[in-house]
Biopython code that builds the backbone (N, CA, C, O; Angstrom):
import numpy as np
from Bio.PDB.StructureBuilder import StructureBuilder

atoms = [
    (1, "MET", "N", (-6.938, -57.701, 3.925)),
    (1, "MET", "CA", (-8.257, -58.289, 3.807)),
    (1, "MET", "C", (-9.275, -57.230, 3.353)),
    (1, "MET", "O", (-10.203, -57.533, 2.602)),
    (2, "PHE", "N", (-9.093, -56.006, 3.811)),
    (2, "PHE", "CA", (-10.031, -54.933, 3.490)),
    (2, "PHE", "C", (-10.062, -54.672, 1.981)),
    (2, "PHE", "O", (-11.136, -54.583, 1.386)),
    (3, "THR", "N", (-8.901, -54.552, 1.378)),
    (3, "THR", "CA", (-8.822, -54.202, -0.040)),
    (3, "THR", "C", (-9.351, -55.308, -0.932)),
    (3, "THR", "O", (-10.168, -55.050, -1.816)),
    (4, "TRP", "N", (-8.895, -56.545, -0.714)),
    (4, "TRP", "CA", (-9.361, -57.621, -1.605)),
    (4, "TRP", "C", (-10.824, -57.935, -1.384)),
    (4, "TRP", "O", (-11.511, -58.332, -2.325)),
    (5, "SER", "N", (-11.324, -57.770, -0.170)),
    (5, "SER", "CA", (-12.764, -57.961, 0.058)),
    (5, "SER", "C", (-13.568, -56.909, -0.699)),
    (5, "SER", "O", (-14.609, -57.214, -1.281)),
    (6, "PHE", "N", (-13.081, -55.672, -0.687)),
    (6, "PHE", "CA", (-13.769, -54.620, -1.428)),
    (6, "PHE", "C", (-13.852, -54.968, -2.907)),
    (6, "PHE", "O", (-14.921, -54.862, -3.507)),
    (7, "TRP", "N", (-12.747, -55.378, -3.498)),
    (7, "TRP", "CA", (-12.742, -55.637, -4.940)),
    (7, "TRP", "C", (-13.573, -56.858, -5.305)),
    (7, "TRP", "O", (-14.237, -56.856, -6.341)),
    (8, "ILE", "N", (-13.553, -57.889, -4.491)),
    (8, "ILE", "CA", (-14.396, -59.061, -4.753)),
    (8, "ILE", "C", (-15.864, -58.672, -4.676)),
    (8, "ILE", "O", (-16.654, -59.049, -5.541)),
    (9, "LEU", "N", (-16.233, -57.921, -3.644)),
    (9, "LEU", "CA", (-17.623, -57.489, -3.501)),
    (9, "LEU", "C", (-18.034, -56.513, -4.602)),
    (9, "LEU", "O", (-19.183, -56.535, -5.043)),
    (10, "ALA", "N", (-17.123, -55.666, -5.046)),
    (10, "ALA", "CA", (-17.435, -54.715, -6.118)),
    (10, "ALA", "C", (-17.697, -55.439, -7.435)),
    (10, "ALA", "O", (-18.649, -55.117, -8.147)),
    (11, "VAL", "N", (-16.855, -56.413, -7.756)),
    (11, "VAL", "CA", (-17.064, -57.192, -8.982)),
    (11, "VAL", "C", (-18.361, -57.978, -8.883)),
    (11, "VAL", "O", (-19.127, -58.023, -9.846)),
    (12, "TRP", "N", (-18.622, -58.604, -7.730)),
    (12, "TRP", "CA", (-19.873, -59.348, -7.551)),
    (12, "TRP", "C", (-21.074, -58.421, -7.704)),
    (12, "TRP", "O", (-22.064, -58.798, -8.331)),
    (13, "PHE", "N", (-21.004, -57.224, -7.146)),
    (13, "PHE", "CA", (-22.111, -56.278, -7.238)),
    (13, "PHE", "C", (-22.428, -55.934, -8.688)),
    (13, "PHE", "O", (-23.595, -55.931, -9.080)),
    (14, "VAL", "N", (-21.420, -55.649, -9.479)),
    (14, "VAL", "CA", (-21.629, -55.282, -10.884)),
    (14, "VAL", "C", (-22.201, -56.459, -11.669)),
    (14, "VAL", "O", (-23.177, -56.302, -12.402)),
    (15, "VAL", "N", (-21.599, -57.632, -11.518)),
    (15, "VAL", "CA", (-22.089, -58.820, -12.235)),
    (15, "VAL", "C", (-23.521, -59.131, -11.813)),
    (15, "VAL", "O", (-24.372, -59.416, -12.655)),
    (16, "ASN", "N", (-23.780, -59.076, -10.530)),
    (16, "ASN", "CA", (-25.098, -59.382, -9.993)),
    (16, "ASN", "C", (-26.149, -58.394, -10.489)),
    (16, "ASN", "O", (-27.239, -58.803, -10.890)),
    (17, "ALA", "N", (-25.839, -57.112, -10.466)),
    (17, "ALA", "CA", (-26.808, -56.095, -10.899)),
    (17, "ALA", "C", (-27.134, -56.251, -12.383)),
    (17, "ALA", "O", (-28.299, -56.163, -12.770)),
    (18, "ILE", "N", (-26.132, -56.479, -13.209)),
    (18, "ILE", "CA", (-26.369, -56.641, -14.646)),
    (18, "ILE", "C", (-27.178, -57.905, -14.912)),
    (18, "ILE", "O", (-28.154, -57.880, -15.662)),
    (19, "TRP", "N", (-26.770, -59.002, -14.297)),
    (19, "TRP", "CA", (-27.451, -60.281, -14.515)),
    (19, "TRP", "C", (-28.898, -60.215, -14.027)),
    (19, "TRP", "O", (-29.797, -60.760, -14.667)),
    (20, "MET", "N", (-29.121, -59.547, -12.895)),
    (20, "MET", "CA", (-30.462, -59.441, -12.338)),
    (20, "MET", "C", (-31.410, -58.729, -13.297)),
    (20, "MET", "O", (-32.528, -59.199, -13.509)),
    (21, "TRP", "N", (-30.995, -57.614, -13.878)),
    (21, "TRP", "CA", (-31.880, -56.814, -14.717)),
    (21, "TRP", "C", (-32.231, -57.493, -16.033)),
    (21, "TRP", "O", (-33.249, -57.165, -16.643)),
    (22, "PHE", "N", (-31.410, -58.429, -16.477)),
    (22, "PHE", "CA", (-31.708, -59.118, -17.726)),
    (22, "PHE", "C", (-32.641, -60.302, -17.551)),
    (22, "PHE", "O", (-33.106, -60.871, -18.539)),
    (23, "ASP", "N", (-32.922, -60.683, -16.313)),
    (23, "ASP", "CA", (-33.791, -61.837, -16.077)),
    (23, "ASP", "C", (-34.693, -61.583, -14.869)),
    (23, "ASP", "O", (-34.679, -62.356, -13.911)),
    (24, "LEU", "N", (-35.479, -60.499, -14.911)),
    (24, "LEU", "CA", (-36.308, -60.101, -13.773)),
    (24, "LEU", "C", (-37.431, -61.085, -13.464)),
    (24, "LEU", "O", (-37.843, -61.193, -12.309)),
    (25, "ASP", "N", (-37.935, -61.801, -14.458)),
    (25, "ASP", "CA", (-39.064, -62.694, -14.223)),
    (25, "ASP", "C", (-38.654, -64.085, -13.742)),
    (25, "ASP", "O", (-39.520, -64.910, -13.449)),
    (26, "ASN", "N", (-37.375, -64.356, -13.657)),
    (26, "ASN", "CA", (-36.897, -65.647, -13.160)),
    (26, "ASN", "C", (-36.808, -65.569, -11.635)),
    (26, "ASN", "O", (-35.785, -65.170, -11.079)),
    (27, "GLN", "N", (-37.890, -65.954, -10.979)),
    (27, "GLN", "CA", (-37.947, -65.793, -9.526)),
    (27, "GLN", "C", (-36.942, -66.674, -8.801)),
    (27, "GLN", "O", (-36.409, -66.268, -7.768)),
    (28, "GLN", "N", (-36.674, -67.856, -9.309)),
    (28, "GLN", "CA", (-35.714, -68.738, -8.643)),
    (28, "GLN", "C", (-34.314, -68.108, -8.661)),
    (28, "GLN", "O", (-33.589, -68.174, -7.668)),
    (29, "LEU", "N", (-33.946, -67.510, -9.775)),
    (29, "LEU", "CA", (-32.653, -66.829, -9.876)),
    (29, "LEU", "C", (-32.598, -65.651, -8.911)),
    (29, "LEU", "O", (-31.587, -65.446, -8.240)),
    (30, "GLN", "N", (-33.675, -64.876, -8.836)),
    (30, "GLN", "CA", (-33.710, -63.724, -7.931)),
    (30, "GLN", "C", (-33.591, -64.168, -6.472)),
    (30, "GLN", "O", (-32.893, -63.532, -5.682)),
    (31, "LYS", "N", (-34.269, -65.251, -6.121)),
    (31, "LYS", "CA", (-34.184, -65.764, -4.744)),
    (31, "LYS", "C", (-32.771, -66.224, -4.419)),
    (31, "LYS", "O", (-32.272, -65.993, -3.317)),
    (32, "THR", "N", (-32.134, -66.873, -5.377)),
    (32, "THR", "CA", (-30.751, -67.304, -5.172)),
    (32, "THR", "C", (-29.846, -66.100, -4.957)),
    (32, "THR", "O", (-29.003, -66.102, -4.060)),
    (33, "PHE", "N", (-30.024, -65.061, -5.790)),
    (33, "PHE", "CA", (-29.222, -63.848, -5.638)),
    (33, "PHE", "C", (-29.465, -63.170, -4.294)),
    (33, "PHE", "O", (-28.533, -62.635, -3.693)),
    (34, "VAL", "N", (-30.706, -63.186, -3.819)),
    (34, "VAL", "CA", (-31.006, -62.574, -2.522)),
    (34, "VAL", "C", (-30.160, -63.217, -1.430)),
    (34, "VAL", "O", (-29.538, -62.516, -0.632)),
    (35, "TRP", "N", (-30.133, -64.530, -1.392)),
    (35, "TRP", "CA", (-29.414, -65.208, -0.310)),
    (35, "TRP", "C", (-27.903, -65.115, -0.468)),
    (35, "TRP", "O", (-27.180, -65.075, 0.528)),
    (36, "ILE", "N", (-27.414, -65.081, -1.709)),
    (36, "ILE", "CA", (-25.980, -64.831, -1.908)),
    (36, "ILE", "C", (-25.644, -63.414, -1.443)),
    (36, "ILE", "O", (-24.594, -63.187, -0.842)),
    (37, "ASN", "N", (-26.533, -62.466, -1.722)),
    (37, "ASN", "CA", (-26.301, -61.086, -1.290)),
    (37, "ASN", "C", (-26.384, -60.920, 0.216)),
    (37, "ASN", "O", (-25.692, -60.069, 0.775)),
    (38, "VAL", "N", (-27.207, -61.706, 0.882)),
    (38, "VAL", "CA", (-27.243, -61.644, 2.349)),
    (38, "VAL", "C", (-25.876, -62.043, 2.902)),
    (38, "VAL", "O", (-25.368, -61.412, 3.830)),
    (39, "VAL", "N", (-25.288, -63.084, 2.333)),
    (39, "VAL", "CA", (-23.939, -63.494, 2.748)),
    (39, "VAL", "C", (-22.935, -62.382, 2.424)),
    (39, "VAL", "O", (-22.064, -62.075, 3.237)),
    (40, "ALA", "N", (-23.059, -61.777, 1.231)),
    (40, "ALA", "CA", (-22.160, -60.686, 0.847)),
    (40, "ALA", "C", (-22.318, -59.486, 1.777)),
    (40, "ALA", "O", (-21.335, -58.818, 2.100)),
    (41, "LEU", "N", (-23.545, -59.210, 2.208)),
    (41, "LEU", "CA", (-23.767, -58.094, 3.134)),
    (41, "LEU", "C", (-23.121, -58.355, 4.489)),
    (41, "LEU", "O", (-22.468, -57.475, 5.050)),
    (42, "VAL", "N", (-23.302, -59.556, 5.010)),
    (42, "VAL", "CA", (-22.683, -59.894, 6.297)),
    (42, "VAL", "C", (-21.166, -59.799, 6.177)),
    (42, "VAL", "O", (-20.495, -59.245, 7.048)),
    (43, "TRP", "N", (-20.642, -60.342, 5.096)),
    (43, "TRP", "CA", (-19.201, -60.280, 4.862)),
    (43, "TRP", "C", (-18.742, -58.828, 4.712)),
    (43, "TRP", "O", (-17.767, -58.416, 5.341)),
    (44, "GLY", "N", (-19.440, -58.057, 3.886)),
    (44, "GLY", "CA", (-19.039, -56.676, 3.634)),
    (44, "GLY", "C", (-19.068, -55.802, 4.874)),
    (44, "GLY", "O", (-18.108, -55.084, 5.155)),
    (45, "PHE", "N", (-20.169, -55.860, 5.618)),
    (45, "PHE", "CA", (-20.250, -55.043, 6.826)),
    (45, "PHE", "C", (-19.295, -55.563, 7.902)),
    (45, "PHE", "O", (-18.739, -54.782, 8.675)),
    (46, "GLY", "N", (-19.110, -56.879, 7.948)),
    (46, "GLY", "CA", (-18.158, -57.448, 8.909)),
    (46, "GLY", "C", (-16.739, -56.977, 8.659)),
    (46, "GLY", "O", (-16.026, -56.610, 9.593)),
    (47, "VAL", "N", (-16.329, -56.987, 7.400)),
    (47, "VAL", "CA", (-14.980, -56.524, 7.059)),
    (47, "VAL", "C", (-14.877, -55.015, 7.268)),
    (47, "VAL", "O", (-13.866, -54.528, 7.774)),
    (48, "PHE", "N", (-15.913, -54.276, 6.885)),
    (48, "PHE", "CA", (-15.856, -52.822, 7.011)),
    (48, "PHE", "C", (-15.724, -52.391, 8.471)),
    (48, "PHE", "O", (-14.897, -51.537, 8.792)),
    (49, "TYR", "N", (-16.527, -52.971, 9.348)),
    (49, "TYR", "CA", (-16.498, -52.559, 10.747)),
    (49, "TYR", "C", (-15.512, -53.339, 11.595)),
    (49, "TYR", "O", (-15.115, -52.868, 12.661)),
    (50, "GLY", "N", (-15.105, -54.524, 11.148)),
    (50, "GLY", "CA", (-14.210, -55.342, 11.950)),
    (50, "GLY", "C", (-12.777, -55.363, 11.488)),
    (50, "GLY", "O", (-11.882, -55.720, 12.254)),
    (51, "GLY", "N", (-12.541, -54.985, 10.235)),
    (51, "GLY", "CA", (-11.193, -55.044, 9.690)),
    (51, "GLY", "C", (-10.470, -53.717, 9.805)),
    (51, "GLY", "O", (-11.046, -52.695, 10.179)),
    (52, "THR", "N", (-9.212, -53.765, 9.477)),
    (52, "THR", "CA", (-8.418, -52.542, 9.452)),
    (52, "THR", "C", (-8.689, -51.845, 8.130)),
    (52, "THR", "O", (-8.398, -52.380, 7.060)),
    (53, "SER", "N", (-9.248, -50.649, 8.213)),
    (53, "SER", "CA", (-9.670, -49.967, 6.994)),
    (53, "SER", "C", (-8.492, -49.311, 6.280)),
    (53, "SER", "O", (-7.473, -48.967, 6.878)),
    (54, "VAL", "N", (-8.683, -49.158, 4.988)),
    (54, "VAL", "CA", (-7.748, -48.419, 4.154)),
    (54, "VAL", "C", (-8.441, -47.098, 3.835)),
    (54, "VAL", "O", (-9.546, -47.089, 3.292)),
    (55, "ALA", "N", (-7.805, -46.004, 4.165)),
    (55, "ALA", "CA", (-8.453, -44.691, 4.088)),
    (55, "ALA", "C", (-9.008, -44.385, 2.699)),
    (55, "ALA", "O", (-10.079, -43.789, 2.585)),
    (56, "ASN", "N", (-8.307, -44.777, 1.657)),
    (56, "ASN", "CA", (-8.757, -44.470, 0.305)),
    (56, "ASN", "C", (-10.030, -45.223, -0.065)),
    (56, "ASN", "O", (-10.829, -44.722, -0.857)),
    (57, "LEU", "N", (-10.234, -46.404, 0.485)),
    (57, "LEU", "CA", (-11.380, -47.228, 0.123)),
    (57, "LEU", "C", (-12.524, -47.167, 1.122)),
    (57, "LEU", "O", (-13.602, -47.692, 0.843)),
    (58, "SER", "N", (-12.328, -46.559, 2.247)),
    (58, "SER", "CA", (-13.311, -46.595, 3.315)),
    (58, "SER", "C", (-14.675, -46.059, 2.871)),
    (58, "SER", "O", (-15.694, -46.714, 3.093)),
    (59, "GLY", "N", (-14.706, -44.906, 2.263)),
    (59, "GLY", "CA", (-15.970, -44.321, 1.797)),
    (59, "GLY", "C", (-16.611, -45.143, 0.692)),
    (59, "GLY", "O", (-17.826, -45.339, 0.672)),
    (60, "TRP", "N", (-15.776, -45.625, -0.232)),
    (60, "TRP", "CA", (-16.290, -46.446, -1.324)),
    (60, "TRP", "C", (-16.850, -47.771, -0.810)),
    (60, "TRP", "O", (-17.867, -48.261, -1.299)),
    (61, "PHE", "N", (-16.167, -48.340, 0.184)),
    (61, "PHE", "CA", (-16.614, -49.615, 0.742)),
    (61, "PHE", "C", (-17.963, -49.443, 1.438)),
    (61, "PHE", "O", (-18.853, -50.281, 1.289)),
    (62, "GLN", "N", (-18.109, -48.365, 2.191)),
    (62, "GLN", "CA", (-19.378, -48.124, 2.866)),
    (62, "GLN", "C", (-20.497, -47.886, 1.850)),
    (62, "GLN", "O", (-21.608, -48.385, 2.028)),
    (63, "ALA", "N", (-20.216, -47.137, 0.799)),
    (63, "ALA", "CA", (-21.212, -46.900, -0.257)),
    (63, "ALA", "C", (-21.581, -48.213, -0.947)),
    (63, "ALA", "O", (-22.754, -48.458, -1.229)),
    (64, "LEU", "N", (-20.590, -49.052, -1.218)),
    (64, "LEU", "CA", (-20.849, -50.347, -1.849)),
    (64, "LEU", "C", (-21.739, -51.214, -0.968)),
    (64, "LEU", "O", (-22.655, -51.870, -1.467)),
    (65, "ASN", "N", (-21.481, -51.223, 0.320)),
    (65, "ASN", "CA", (-22.318, -52.015, 1.232)),
    (65, "ASN", "C", (-23.769, -51.536, 1.207)),
    (65, "ASN", "O", (-24.685, -52.357, 1.158)),
    (66, "TRP", "N", (-23.990, -50.231, 1.240)),
    (66, "TRP", "CA", (-25.361, -49.723, 1.259)),
    (66, "TRP", "C", (-26.043, -49.871, -0.093)),
    (66, "TRP", "O", (-27.256, -50.076, -0.146)),
    (67, "LEU", "N", (-25.296, -49.772, -1.185)),
    (67, "LEU", "CA", (-25.878, -50.056, -2.503)),
    (67, "LEU", "C", (-26.276, -51.525, -2.604)),
    (67, "LEU", "O", (-27.281, -51.861, -3.229)),
    (68, "ASN", "N", (-25.491, -52.386, -1.991)),
    (68, "ASN", "CA", (-25.819, -53.808, -1.987)),
    (68, "ASN", "C", (-27.075, -54.080, -1.160)),
    (68, "ASN", "O", (-27.837, -54.989, -1.485)),
    (69, "VAL", "N", (-27.301, -53.310, -0.099)),
    (69, "VAL", "CA", (-28.546, -53.431, 0.667)),
    (69, "VAL", "C", (-29.735, -53.097, -0.227)),
    (69, "VAL", "O", (-30.740, -53.807, -0.217)),
    (70, "ILE", "N", (-29.623, -52.014, -1.003)),
    (70, "ILE", "CA", (-30.705, -51.618, -1.907)),
    (70, "ILE", "C", (-30.922, -52.669, -2.984)),
    (70, "ILE", "O", (-32.063, -53.010, -3.296)),
    (71, "LEU", "N", (-29.833, -53.187, -3.560)),
    (71, "LEU", "CA", (-29.942, -54.228, -4.580)),
    (71, "LEU", "C", (-30.578, -55.494, -4.011)),
    (71, "LEU", "O", (-31.403, -56.124, -4.673)),
    (72, "THR", "N", (-30.209, -55.863, -2.814)),
    (72, "THR", "CA", (-30.783, -57.052, -2.181)),
    (72, "THR", "C", (-32.275, -56.873, -1.933)),
    (72, "THR", "O", (-33.053, -57.801, -2.152)),
    (73, "ALA", "N", (-32.678, -55.699, -1.482)),
    (73, "ALA", "CA", (-34.104, -55.428, -1.262)),
    (73, "ALA", "C", (-34.870, -55.486, -2.576)),
    (73, "ALA", "O", (-35.983, -56.011, -2.622)),
    (74, "THR", "N", (-34.289, -54.954, -3.636)),
    (74, "THR", "CA", (-34.927, -55.009, -4.952)),
    (74, "THR", "C", (-35.068, -56.453, -5.428)),
    (74, "THR", "O", (-36.121, -56.847, -5.929)),
    (75, "GLN", "N", (-34.019, -57.227, -5.272)),
    (75, "GLN", "CA", (-34.068, -58.634, -5.659)),
    (75, "GLN", "C", (-35.062, -59.404, -4.807)),
    (75, "GLN", "O", (-35.725, -60.315, -5.302)),
    (76, "CYS", "N", (-35.174, -59.055, -3.552)),
    (76, "CYS", "CA", (-36.150, -59.707, -2.681)),
    (76, "CYS", "C", (-37.557, -59.443, -3.197)),
    (76, "CYS", "O", (-38.400, -60.340, -3.194)),
    (77, "TYR", "N", (-37.812, -58.221, -3.637)),
    (77, "TYR", "CA", (-39.118, -57.904, -4.206)),
    (77, "TYR", "C", (-39.383, -58.747, -5.452)),
    (77, "TYR", "O", (-40.433, -59.379, -5.559)),
    (78, "PHE", "N", (-38.449, -58.759, -6.382)),
    (78, "PHE", "CA", (-38.650, -59.507, -7.622)),
    (78, "PHE", "C", (-38.664, -61.015, -7.402)),
    (78, "PHE", "O", (-39.320, -61.741, -8.150)),
    (79, "GLY", "N", (-37.957, -61.491, -6.397)),
    (79, "GLY", "CA", (-37.900, -62.923, -6.147)),
    (79, "GLY", "C", (-39.102, -63.474, -5.410)),
    (79, "GLY", "O", (-39.506, -64.614, -5.638)),
    (80, "TYR", "N", (-39.675, -62.677, -4.531)),
    (80, "TYR", "CA", (-40.749, -63.188, -3.687)),
    (80, "TYR", "C", (-42.116, -62.575, -3.991)),
    (80, "TYR", "O", (-43.078, -62.815, -3.262)),
    (81, "ARG", "N", (-42.204, -61.803, -5.039)),
    (81, "ARG", "CA", (-43.522, -61.266, -5.420)),
    (81, "ARG", "C", (-44.352, -62.365, -6.076)),
    (81, "ARG", "O", (-43.812, -63.353, -6.574)),
    (82, "LYS", "N", (-45.626, -62.184, -6.069)),
    (82, "LYS", "CA", (-46.512, -63.147, -6.722)),
    (82, "LYS", "C", (-46.765, -62.671, -8.141)),
    (82, "LYS", "O", (-47.276, -61.572, -8.359)),
    (83, "LEU", "N", (-46.403, -63.505, -9.097)),
    (83, "LEU", "CA", (-46.676, -63.179, -10.483)),
    (83, "LEU", "C", (-48.117, -63.550, -10.785)),
    (83, "LEU", "O", (-48.617, -64.574, -10.320)),
    (84, "SER", "N", (-48.772, -62.721, -11.558)),
    (84, "SER", "CA", (-50.178, -63.011, -11.874)),
    (84, "SER", "C", (-50.258, -64.208, -12.808)),
    (84, "SER", "O", (-49.535, -64.295, -13.801)),
    (85, "GLN", "N", (-51.130, -65.104, -12.475)),
    (85, "GLN", "CA", (-51.340, -66.303, -13.269)),
    (85, "GLN", "C", (-52.630, -66.122, -14.060)),
    (85, "GLN", "O", (-53.705, -66.017, -13.469)),
    (86, "HIS", "N", (-52.541, -66.085, -15.351)),
    (86, "HIS", "CA", (-53.716, -65.938, -16.189)),
    (86, "HIS", "C", (-54.303, -67.320, -16.448)),
    (86, "HIS", "O", (-53.670, -68.174, -17.069)),
    (87, "LYS", "N", (-55.513, -67.523, -15.965)),
    (87, "LYS", "CA", (-56.181, -68.815, -16.161)),
    (87, "LYS", "C", (-57.200, -68.679, -17.276)),
    (87, "LYS", "O", (-57.954, -67.707, -17.321)),
    (88, "PRO", "N", (-57.223, -69.646, -18.172)),
    (88, "PRO", "CA", (-58.213, -69.587, -19.268)),
    (88, "PRO", "C", (-59.625, -69.694, -18.724)),
    (88, "PRO", "O", (-59.871, -70.404, -17.748)),
    (89, "ALA", "N", (-60.533, -69.001, -19.344)),
    (89, "ALA", "CA", (-61.921, -69.006, -18.889)),
    (89, "ALA", "C", (-62.637, -70.270, -19.286)),
    (89, "ALA", "O", (-63.818, -70.433, -18.978)),
]
sb = StructureBuilder()
sb.init_structure("model")
sb.init_model(0)
sb.init_chain("A")
sb.init_seg("    ")
for serial, (resi, resn, name, xyz) in enumerate(atoms, 1):
    if name == "N":
        sb.init_residue(resn, " ", resi, " ")
    sb.init_atom(name, np.array(xyz, "f"), 0.0, 1.0, " ", f" {name:<3s}", serial, name[0])
structure = sb.get_structure()
């Protein structure tokens, strides 16, 4: 479970990070990614601390989890920030 969870989360992280940067102004997409990442974080930390670790992946898995925390926080900013609305005079 440890190994396949790592690879699924790693692929999701790469796809998510690339997709996020190409559509920063789409707040609905960013909000969706935030909540998918919250599930990924719970899953990732749950497997890391609750599963039987594989020594070769342990450090990488922990780094991936913390990078996902940073990515989720960034997406939360872009998803829930207020965009300026220019109103005609």
